[in-house]
C-alpha positions as CSV (number, residue, x, y, z in Angstrom):
1,X,121.2,222.4,79.1
2,X,119.7,223.5,75.8
3,X,116.7,221.8,74.3
4,X,118.8,220.3,71.5
5,X,121.4,219.0,73.9
6,X,118.6,217.6,76.1
7,X,117.0,215.8,73.1
8,X,120.4,214.4,72.1
9,X,120.9,213.0,75.6
10,X,117.5,211.5,75.6
11,X,118.2,209.8,72.3
12,X,120.9,207.7,73.8
13,X,118.5,206.3,76.5
14,X,117.1,202.9,75.4
15,X,113.4,203.0,74.8
16,X,111.6,201.1,77.6
17,X,109.1,198.4,76.6
18,X,105.5,199.0,77.4
19,X,102.4,196.9,77.8
20,X,102.3,196.0,74.1
21,X,105.8,194.4,74.3
22,X,105.1,192.4,77.4
23,X,101.9,191.2,75.9
24,X,103.8,190.2,72.8
25,X,106.3,188.3,75.0
26,X,103.4,186.3,76.4
27,X,102.3,185.4,72.9
28,X,105.9,184.4,72.0
29,X,106.1,182.1,75.0
30,X,103.3,179.8,73.6
31,X,105.2,178.6,70.6
32,X,108.4,178.4,72.6
33,X,106.7,176.2,75.2
34,X,105.3,173.9,72.5
35,X,108.5,173.6,70.5
36,X,110.5,172.7,73.6
37,X,107.7,170.2,74.7
38,X,108.0,168.5,71.3
39,X,111.5,167.3,72.2
40,X,109.9,164.9,74.8
41,X,106.2,164.8,73.8
42,X,106.5,161.3,72.2
43,X,107.9,159.8,75.4
44,X,104.6,158.0,76.2
45,X,103.0,158.0,72.8
46,X,105.5,155.7,71.1
47,X,103.9,152.4,72.3
48,X,100.5,153.6,71.0
49,X,102.0,154.7,67.7
50,X,103.8,151.4,67.4
51,X,100.6,149.4,67.9
52,X,98.7,151.6,65.4
53,X,101.2,152.2,62.6
54,X,103.4,149.1,63.1
55,X,106.7,150.9,62.2
56,X,110.0,148.9,61.9
57,X,112.6,149.3,64.5
58,X,114.5,151.8,62.4
59,X,111.3,153.8,61.6
60,X,110.5,154.0,65.3
61,X,113.9,155.5,66.0
62,X,113.4,158.0,63.2
63,X,109.9,158.9,64.5
64,X,111.5,159.8,67.8
65,X,114.8,161.4,66.6
66,X,114.1,163.1,63.3
67,X,112.6,166.2,65.0
68,X,115.7,166.9,67.1
69,X,118.1,166.2,64.2
70,X,116.4,168.6,61.8
71,X,116.0,171.2,64.5
72,X,119.7,171.1,65.3
73,X,120.8,171.1,61.7
74,X,118.8,174.1,60.7
75,X,119.1,176.5,63.7
76,X,122.0,178.5,62.2
77,X,120.4,178.7,58.8
78,X,117.1,179.9,60.2
79,X,118.7,182.3,62.6
80,X,120.6,184.0,59.8
81,X,117.6,183.9,57.5
82,X,115.5,185.7,60.1
83,X,118.0,188.5,60.3
84,X,117.7,188.9,56.5
85,X,114.0,188.6,55.7
86,X,112.6,189.7,59.0
87,X,112.1,187.8,62.3
88,X,108.4,188.2,62.5
89,X,108.0,187.0,58.9
90,X,110.1,183.9,59.7
91,X,108.2,183.4,63.0
92,X,104.9,183.4,61.2
93,X,106.2,181.0,58.5
94,X,107.4,178.7,61.2
95,X,104.1,178.8,63.0
96,X,102.2,178.0,59.8
97,X,104.6,175.1,59.1
98,X,104.5,173.8,62.7
99,X,100.7,173.9,62.7
100,X,100.3,172.2,59.4
101,X,102.9,169.5,60.3
102,X,101.2,169.0,63.7
103,X,97.8,168.4,62.0
104,X,99.5,166.0,59.5
105,X,101.3,164.1,62.3
106,X,98.1,163.8,64.3
107,X,96.2,162.0,61.5
108,X,99.2,160.2,59.9
109,X,98.2,156.7,58.7
110,X,101.7,155.4,58.1
111,X,105.1,155.5,59.7
112,X,106.6,157.2,56.6
113,X,104.1,160.1,56.8
114,X,104.6,160.5,60.5
115,X,108.4,160.7,60.0
116,X,107.9,163.3,57.3
117,X,105.6,165.3,59.5
118,X,108.1,165.2,62.3
119,X,110.8,166.4,60.0
120,X,108.6,169.4,59.0
121,X,108.0,170.0,62.7
122,X,111.8,170.2,63.1
123,X,112.0,172.8,60.3
124,X,109.2,174.9,62.0
125,X,110.9,174.5,65.4
126,X,114.2,175.7,63.9
127,X,112.5,178.9,62.7
128,X,110.6,179.5,65.9
129,X,113.3,179.1,68.6
130,X,115.9,181.7,67.3
131,X,113.1,184.0,66.1
132,X,111.5,184.2,69.6
133,X,114.9,184.8,71.3
134,X,116.0,187.4,68.7
135,X,112.6,189.2,69.0
136,X,113.1,189.4,72.7
137,X,116.5,191.0,72.2
138,X,115.1,193.6,69.8
139,X,111.8,194.4,71.6
140,X,113.4,194.9,75.0
141,X,116.2,197.4,74.4
142,X,116.5,198.4,78.0
143,X,119.0,196.2,79.6
144,X,117.1,195.6,82.8
145,X,113.8,194.8,81.0
146,X,115.6,192.5,78.6
147,X,117.2,190.6,81.4
148,X,113.8,189.9,82.9
149,X,112.4,188.9,79.5
150,X,115.2,186.5,78.8
151,X,114.8,185.0,82.3
152,X,111.2,184.3,81.4
153,X,112.3,182.8,78.0
154,X,114.8,180.5,79.7
155,X,112.4,179.3,82.3
156,X,109.6,178.6,79.8
157,X,112.0,176.6,77.6
158,X,113.3,174.4,80.4
159,X,109.7,173.9,81.7
160,X,108.5,172.9,78.3
161,X,111.0,170.1,78.1
162,X,109.9,168.8,81.5
163,X,106.2,169.2,80.7
164,X,106.4,167.4,77.4
165,X,106.6,163.9,78.7
166,X,103.9,164.4,81.3
167,X,101.5,166.1,78.8
168,X,101.9,163.1,76.4
169,X,101.2,160.7,79.2
170,X,98.0,162.4,80.2
171,X,96.8,162.8,76.6
172,X,97.6,159.3,75.5
173,X,95.8,157.9,78.6
174,X,92.6,159.8,77.8
175,X,92.7,160.2,74.0
176,X,94.5,158.7,71.0
177,X,98.2,159.3,70.3
178,X,97.5,162.0,67.7
179,X,96.2,164.3,70.4
180,X,99.8,165.0,71.5
181,X,100.2,166.9,68.2
182,X,96.8,168.6,68.1
183,X,97.6,170.6,71.2
184,X,100.0,172.7,69.1
185,X,97.3,174.1,66.8
186,X,95.5,176.6,69.1
187,X,98.8,178.3,70.0
188,X,100.0,178.5,66.4
189,X,96.7,179.9,65.3
190,X,96.8,182.5,68.1
191,X,100.4,183.4,67.1
192,X,99.4,183.9,63.4
193,X,96.5,186.1,64.4
194,X,98.2,188.2,67.1
195,X,101.8,188.5,65.8
196,X,101.0,191.1,63.1
197,X,99.3,193.2,65.6
198,X,101.6,193.0,68.6
199,X,105.1,192.1,67.2
200,X,106.9,194.7,65.1
201,X,109.2,193.5,62.3
202,X,112.9,193.5,62.8
203,X,115.6,192.7,60.2
204,X,119.2,193.6,59.3
205,X,119.0,196.8,57.1
206,X,122.2,195.7,55.3
207,X,122.2,191.9,55.4
208,X,124.3,191.2,52.3
209,X,123.6,188.2,50.1
210,X,122.5,184.8,51.6
211,X,125.4,182.4,51.3
212,X,123.8,179.2,50.0
213,X,127.0,177.1,50.3
214,X,127.1,177.7,54.0
215,X,123.7,176.0,54.5
216,X,124.8,172.4,53.6
217,X,128.2,173.0,55.3
218,X,126.5,173.9,58.5
219,X,124.2,170.9,58.4
220,X,127.1,168.6,57.5
221,X,129.0,170.0,60.5
222,X,126.1,169.7,63.1
223,X,124.2,166.5,62.2
224,X,127.1,164.0,62.1
225,X,128.5,165.3,65.4
226,X,125.1,165.2,67.2
227,X,124.3,161.8,65.7
228,X,127.8,160.4,66.6
229,X,127.6,161.6,70.1
230,X,124.1,160.3,70.8
231,X,124.9,156.9,69.3
232,X,128.1,156.7,71.3
233,X,126.2,157.4,74.5
234,X,123.7,154.6,73.6
235,X,125.8,152.0,71.9
236,X,129.4,152.8,72.9
237,X,132.3,154.0,70.7
238,X,131.6,151.9,67.6
239,X,133.8,152.7,64.6
240,X,130.8,154.0,62.5
241,X,129.8,156.5,65.2
242,X,133.4,157.7,65.8
243,X,133.7,158.1,62.0
244,X,130.5,160.2,62.0
245,X,131.9,162.4,64.7
246,X,135.2,162.9,62.8
247,X,133.4,163.7,59.6
248,X,131.3,166.3,61.3
249,X,134.4,167.9,62.8
250,X,136.0,168.1,59.3
251,X,132.9,169.8,58.0
252,X,132.9,172.1,61.0
253,X,136.4,173.2,60.1
254,X,135.3,173.8,56.5
255,X,132.3,175.8,57.7
256,X,134.4,178.0,60.0
257,X,136.8,178.6,57.1
258,X,133.9,179.6,54.8
259,X,132.5,182.1,57.4
260,X,136.0,183.7,57.8
261,X,136.7,184.1,54.1
262,X,133.3,184.7,52.3
263,X,132.1,188.3,51.8
264,X,128.7,187.6,53.2
265,X,128.9,184.8,55.8
266,X,125.9,182.9,57.3
267,X,127.4,183.5,60.8
268,X,129.4,186.7,61.0
269,X,132.8,186.3,62.7
270,X,132.2,189.8,64.0
271,X,129.8,188.2,66.6
272,X,132.8,186.7,68.4
273,X,134.5,190.1,68.6
274,X,131.7,191.1,71.0
275,X,133.2,190.9,74.5
276,X,131.6,188.1,76.3
277,X,129.9,186.4,73.4
278,X,132.4,183.5,72.9
279,X,132.7,182.7,76.6
280,X,128.9,182.8,76.9
281,X,128.4,180.2,74.1
282,X,131.1,177.9,75.6
283,X,129.8,178.2,79.1
284,X,126.2,177.6,78.1
285,X,127.3,174.5,76.2
286,X,129.0,173.2,79.4
287,X,125.9,173.9,81.4
288,X,123.7,172.0,79.0
289,X,126.3,169.1,79.0
290,X,125.8,168.8,82.7
291,X,122.0,169.1,82.6
292,X,121.4,166.5,79.9
293,X,124.1,164.2,81.3
294,X,122.5,164.2,84.7
295,X,119.0,163.6,83.1
296,X,120.5,160.5,81.5
297,X,120.9,159.0,85.0
298,X,118.1,160.5,87.0
299,X,115.3,159.4,84.6
300,X,116.7,155.8,84.5
301,X,117.1,155.9,88.3
302,X,113.5,156.8,88.9
303,X,112.2,154.1,86.5
304,X,114.7,151.2,86.7
305,X,116.2,151.5,90.1
306,X,113.2,152.7,92.1
307,X,110.7,150.8,89.8
308,X,108.4,153.7,89.0
309,X,106.2,153.5,86.0
310,X,107.1,155.9,83.2
311,X,104.2,158.2,84.1
312,X,105.0,158.1,87.8
313,X,108.7,158.9,87.0
314,X,107.7,161.8,84.8
315,X,105.4,163.3,87.4
316,X,108.0,163.0,90.1
317,X,110.6,164.6,87.8
318,X,108.3,167.7,87.5
319,X,108.8,168.4,91.3
320,X,112.3,169.9,90.9
321,X,110.9,172.2,88.1
322,X,109.0,174.2,90.8
323,X,112.3,175.8,91.8
324,X,113.0,177.0,88.3
325,X,110.5,179.8,88.5
326,X,112.5,181.4,91.2
327,X,116.0,180.9,89.9
328,X,116.2,183.3,87.0
329,X,114.4,186.3,88.7
330,X,116.7,186.0,91.7
331,X,119.8,185.9,89.4
332,X,118.5,188.9,87.4
333,X,117.8,190.9,90.6
334,X,121.3,190.2,91.9
335,X,122.9,191.5,88.7
336,X,120.7,194.5,88.6
337,X,121.6,195.4,92.1
338,X,125.3,195.5,91.3
339,X,126.7,192.0,91.7
340,X,129.2,191.1,89.0
341,X,127.5,188.8,86.5
342,X,130.7,186.7,86.5
343,X,130.1,185.7,90.1
344,X,126.4,185.1,89.6
345,X,127.1,182.7,86.7
346,X,130.0,181.1,88.7
347,X,127.5,180.6,91.6
348,X,125.1,178.9,89.2
349,X,127.8,176.4,88.2
350,X,128.6,175.9,91.9
351,X,124.9,175.1,92.6
352,X,124.8,172.6,89.8
353,X,128.1,171.1,91.0
354,X,126.4,170.6,94.4
355,X,123.6,168.8,92.6
356,X,126.1,166.4,91.2
357,X,127.7,166.1,94.6
358,X,124.3,165.0,96.0
359,X,124.1,162.3,93.4
360,X,127.3,160.7,94.6
361,X,125.6,160.1,98.0
362,X,122.6,158.1,96.7
363,X,121.9,154.5,97.3
364,X,119.4,152.3,95.5
365,X,116.5,153.8,97.5
366,X,117.2,157.5,97.6
367,X,114.4,159.2,95.7
368,X,114.3,162.4,97.6
369,X,118.1,162.8,97.4
370,X,117.9,162.3,93.6
371,X,115.0,164.8,93.3
372,X,116.9,167.4,95.4
373,X,120.0,166.9,93.2
374,X,117.9,167.4,90.1
375,X,116.4,170.5,91.6
376,X,119.9,172.0,92.3
377,X,121.0,171.1,88.8
378,X,117.9,172.7,87.2
379,X,118.2,175.9,89.3
380,X,121.9,176.2,88.4
381,X,121.2,175.7,84.7
382,X,118.5,178.3,84.7
383,X,120.7,180.9,86.5
384,X,123.5,180.2,84.0
385,X,121.3,180.1,80.9
386,X,119.4,183.3,81.7
387,X,122.5,185.3,82.4
388,X,124.6,183.9,79.6
389,X,121.8,184.4,77.0
390,X,121.4,188.0,78.2
391,X,125.1,188.5,78.0
392,X,125.5,187.0,74.5
393,X,122.6,188.8,73.0
394,X,123.6,192.1,74.6
395,X,127.1,191.6,73.2
396,X,125.8,191.0,69.7
397,X,124.6,193.8,67.4
398,X,120.8,194.0,67.3
399,X,120.7,193.3,63.6
400,X,122.5,190.0,64.2
401,X,120.4,188.8,67.1
402,X,118.9,185.9,65.1
403,X,122.4,184.5,64.3
404,X,123.5,185.0,67.8
405,X,120.6,183.2,69.3
406,X,120.9,180.3,66.8
407,X,124.6,179.9,67.8
408,X,123.6,179.7,71.5
409,X,120.9,177.1,70.7
410,X,123.2,175.0,68.4
411,X,125.8,175.0,71.3
412,X,123.0,173.7,73.5
413,X,122.3,170.8,71.1
414,X,126.0,170.0,71.1
415,X,126.2,170.2,74.8
416,X,123.2,167.9,75.4
417,X,124.6,165.3,73.0
418,X,128.1,165.6,74.5
419,X,126.7,165.3,78.1
420,X,124.9,162.0,77.4
421,X,128.0,160.7,75.5
422,X,130.6,161.7,78.0
423,X,128.8,161.0,81.3
424,X,126.8,158.2,79.9
425,X,129.9,156.4,78.7
426,X,131.6,156.8,82.1
427,X,128.5,155.5,83.9
428,X,128.2,152.5,81.5
429,X,131.9,151.6,81.8
430,X,131.6,151.5,85.6
431,X,128.3,149.6,85.3
432,X,130.0,146.9,83.2
433,X,132.9,146.6,85.5
434,X,130.7,146.3,88.6
435,X,128.5,143.6,87.3
436,X,129.3,140.1,88.5
437,X,131.2,137.9,85.9
438,X,128.6,135.2,86.3
439,X,125.8,137.4,85.1
440,X,124.4,136.8,81.6
441,X,126.1,138.7,78.8
442,X,123.0,140.8,78.1
443,X,122.9,141.9,81.7
444,X,126.4,143.4,81.3
445,X,125.2,145.9,78.7
446,X,122.6,148.1,80.4
447,X,120.4,148.1,83.5
448,X,117.3,147.7,81.3
449,X,118.9,144.7,79.7
450,X,119.6,143.1,83.1
451,X,116.1,143.7,84.3
452,X,114.7,142.2,81.1
453,X,116.9,139.1,81.6
454,X,115.8,138.8,85.3
455,X,112.1,138.5,84.3
456,X,112.9,135.1,82.7
457,X,114.9,133.7,85.7
458,X,113.7,132.0,88.9
459,X,112.6,134.3,91.6
460,X,115.8,134.1,93.8
461,X,118.2,134.4,90.9
462,X,116.1,137.2,89.4
463,X,116.2,139.2,92.6
464,X,119.9,138.7,93.0
465,X,120.6,139.8,89.4
466,X,118.3,142.8,89.6
467,X,119.9,143.9,92.9
468,X,123.4,143.6,91.5
469,X,122.4,145.5,88.4
470,X,120.8,148.4,90.4
471,X,123.9,148.6,92.6
472,X,126.2,148.6,89.6
473,X,124.1,151.4,87.9
474,X,124.2,153.5,91.1
475,X,127.9,153.1,91.3
476,X,128.2,154.2,87.7
477,X,126.0,157.2,88.4
478,X,128.3,158.1,91.4
479,X,131.4,158.2,89.2
480,X,129.7,160.1,86.4
481,X,128.3,162.6,88.9
482,X,131.8,163.1,90.4
483,X,133.1,163.7,86.9
484,X,130.3,166.2,86.2
485,X,131.0,168.0,89.5
486,X,134.7,168.4,88.4
487,X,133.6,169.8,85.0
488,X,131.2,172.2,86.6
489,X,133.7,173.3,89.3
490,X,136.2,174.1,86.5
491,X,133.5,176.0,84.6
492,X,132.7,178.0,87.7
493,X,136.4,179.1,87.8
494,X,136.4,179.8,84.1
495,X,133.2,181.9,84.4
496,X,134.6,184.0,87.2
497,X,137.8,184.7,85.3
498,X,136.5,185.0,81.7
499,X,133.5,187.2,82.6
500,X,134.9,189.2,85.5
501,X,135.7,192.3,83.3
502,X,132.8,192.0,80.9
503,X,130.5,194.9,81.7
504,X,126.9,195.5,80.5
505,X,127.2,197.3,77.2
506,X,124.3,199.6,77.8
507,X,125.9,202.7,76.3
508,X,126.9,200.9,73.2
509,X,123.5,199.3,72.8
510,X,121.8,202.7,73.2
511,X,124.0,204.3,70.6
512,X,123.8,201.4,68.1
513,X,121.6,202.0,65.0
514,X,118.1,200.5,65.4
515,X,117.3,197.7,63.0
516,X,114.8,198.3,60.3
517,X,111.2,198.0,61.5
518,X,108.0,197.6,59.7
519,X,105.2,199.8,60.9
520,X,102.2,198.0,62.3
């Protein structure tokens, strides 16, 4: 082989990441951990905030929900923006916004200011999440290394959501409520200092113009759907929530039409021509549906059925997370040793389905069964998430990694809301049908309502009502879990069929033009 031929062959081999890239990954995991924690970090802080700021009922709901709504609505916009202006630049902007908003939220002296700060936190979170995933895609060009890095990314994100509520409980117990926001500051400062040194810049060398009309269309598509699904899960299919859902779907159709017809779309339709991308987004949505749908029941079970305090329930709920650290590396190792990714993903769905199966065997005093079920569901979700994220990002052009990651994460937001709406509605319907007709009307709505009513009844009647409500809730959980198991079993078959012939695109990735980098 001549020298020129040898050099040409070497040029098609993906550059392997070194110590600098792995160190940069560790730096990126800090903001990812904190952004995912912020989804649940107010869990224990709300009572202290209510006592201090005295928000109205509506303001209290917005304090809790505004972060997730803004995050969901801006993910696609920020993912596409990062591809255009540079992912490191957007990451640093997000870190600065997240840190400033955290400081403002910590010392907010009114409900209105706290709501505004939480909204800015959502904007920062929407820049940080797709930026970190896209940077992982472009820093780790070797398929094997990228798979390991994405496995770490997935595990940190899932762990952050689990840790958020516990962290808030510990901090609120020993400090004031604003401390749950101040913990963000050191990580954001570290990111702002180290990112220019460790993380190279990546952006699309030919991004085209930024389509401003697509931004409000994307938000009008995402926000009403997420809001409608969450409210349907909590309040039932009221006309206003169904109308919100329908309006969102209309705007979603308009958004898709805009992306297919405009010269420079916010989300390129070419992403879906990558083999495996569309199935990965859909299957990841289904996995999140199952995970969030199960959490709707397991968290209530630990607190309202078993009678654990909120802090005790959060600590017990951490136990299944121990298994998460092993799930993604095992899945990655199986794929790298030659097992078809389709069967690994299908096995992940099967494991999660077994978790739902365990939930159907619970009584009103089955804590260990519920924790084991939660562990299986979490392990299955991490296996699925790590493999589908790797597949989706590997199928997408490197210059569109931000858009690809934002679509995955937007799908997760839809999946979470849909899981609570679908499985929650099934469980609530069974609960209402199982409650005795003689029970007070308030007790027919929710388990929490029944237990609140029981506190004002004579001891014997209170015990009977509480027992009946716990039995009814457990029956509802059984039916919802059975439904979830059926959905996951179907997803396991779909994964095996849809992904069976999707092969790692290592040759294509090696040959693709490298995105524009800024020298550091």
